[in-house]
Each structure stands twice: as structure tokens, then as C-alpha cells.
C-alpha positions, 0 to 999 in steps of 0.5 A: 464820656464826652463829646466835643461839646460836652463832657460827663464823668463823676466829681469829688470837687468841693468847688463843683459841689458848691456850683452845682449848689448854685444850679440845683436853686437856679433850675427849681426855683427853691429860695428856702433854706431846706430846700439847698444843696449842702456842698458838704453833705455831697462831701460825705455822700460820695466819701462814703459809697455814694456818687456824684455825676457833672456835666460841663460844657466845652467852656468847662462849664457846671450845665448838669449835675447828680448825685446819689447814695446806696439804699437797701431794700430787703438786703439788697443794694442800690444806687438811690439817685437823688436829684438830676437837674440840668441848666436850662439851656441845655434840657431836652438835649440828651444831657440827663439821659448821659447822666443817668448812664454815667451814675449807671457806669459808677454804679456797676463798677460797684457791685451794684446791679440797680439803680432807683430813683422818684419822680413826680408822675404828673409830668408827662416828659418826666415819665416819658424819659423814665418809663418809656426812654430809660425802661425803668419799672414802676416799684410802688407810688408813695404819696407825700413821699417827702412827708409835704403836700403835692409830693406824690412821688413814683418810685422806679427801678432800672436794672443796670445789667449790660449797661454800656454808658451809651445806651439804656442799662437794660430793657425793663424787668423789675429785679428778683429783690423787689417785693410785688406791690399789690395790684389794687390799682391798675393803670387805668386807675392811674389815668383816672387820677390823673388824667390828660397827663398819659401815665395811664398809657406809660404804666400799661406799656411797663407792666407787661414787662415789669412783675411789681406794679405800683400801687396808689392808694386814694388821696385827697391831696391835688397832683404835685407840681415838683420836679423831682 
């Protein structure tokens, strides 16, 4: 898909994976080697059922990228989107939505019915995009998701039935294959845990249409500042 200024499509190009690695480092500001994006790994992922999506401007320069792989829960497969990142000059212009929609098209073509990804629920902009704009449903909350401090994440599920690539994939719902999370934490608890973020409001809005609700355990560490 694309327009006169932007083209978004799947890619298997090793050269583009190298550009994506450079963009990833620039967007997130990572310097440690264990936080880099390996082009060889991207090649292996897309060669074995995964998906990589690139957004290019009118001059062909890479301005956004997303990649993911197939995951399973209770035997049900889904496309797990590990990361999506956008050049700062292009942020806030709908590139993130186009990347997700292109991933949805690829996933549906492979017979998958949902996508999942993780995000930092303390970042209001990300929460608004994932829950309000895309209509994804919270599956569960995981403290220290990456087994390191300040990496609390909310895992969301995005149903792909009816996705066209021009609108959000579907109205919010919880997939039948997703086990119910224990409702020991209500949306009001979210707001108390993360005051001023608006997470509680979004949780309330989505919980009315999602059968599953994330369980947020008590935790000693402060909220994360990472973006994915």
C-alpha cells in the first residue's frame, strides 16, 4: 500500500534489514550491543514464517520498520510483532498504523487470525494508539517482561477478522483461544499504579468489550521508560 509520499510493503532485503538496524538504534538511542537489531536474525525470521514490513518515503529512504514472528498460546498461532519503529521526522503521521495494517495483511494471508505485541502501559501515547486507535485488547500484564528492571509490559491481542489494510483490523474483542486472566486487578488499580497516565481510563474502555483482563501484580520497581 502507499501514496505519493509513502510506500509500505513487506520486505526480505538484507540491505534493508541493515538500514532497519541503523534506524532502530537511532530511534531508541540504544548503545549496548545486546540491544541491537541483527540483520541476519531478521533474514532468518522472515525466511521461517515471520514478517518484516518497511515504510519508505518518496525518495526511497527507510522511515519506518516493523517485524514479527509466529507465536503460540494453547496451540493457537498468532503473529507476534516484536518491534515497530519510525523515524522521528515521520512520527505522528500515521506510519505506525500503516505498518501494523501491512503486518495484518501478511498474517491473514498466512491463515492467522490475530496479532499480539507488548508495550509500556505508562506511555500514554502508546496506550492511546494500541487500545483506542487500533482497538487491541489487553491479554495480560507482565512485570519485567524482558527479565530486566523497568520493563513492565502490557500484552495485547488484535483480532484480524475483516482487516482490509485501510482501517483498524476489527472492533476490540478477546480471542476465544486466550485464557481468562485473573481479575484481581481492576482498571481502577491500573490508574493507582500509574497515576496521571490515563491507563485506567483506557483499561475501563476496553474491558467492557474484552472478555479477558490483564492481571497486574504488585511490584517494587518503578514504571518503565522503554518504548517496546
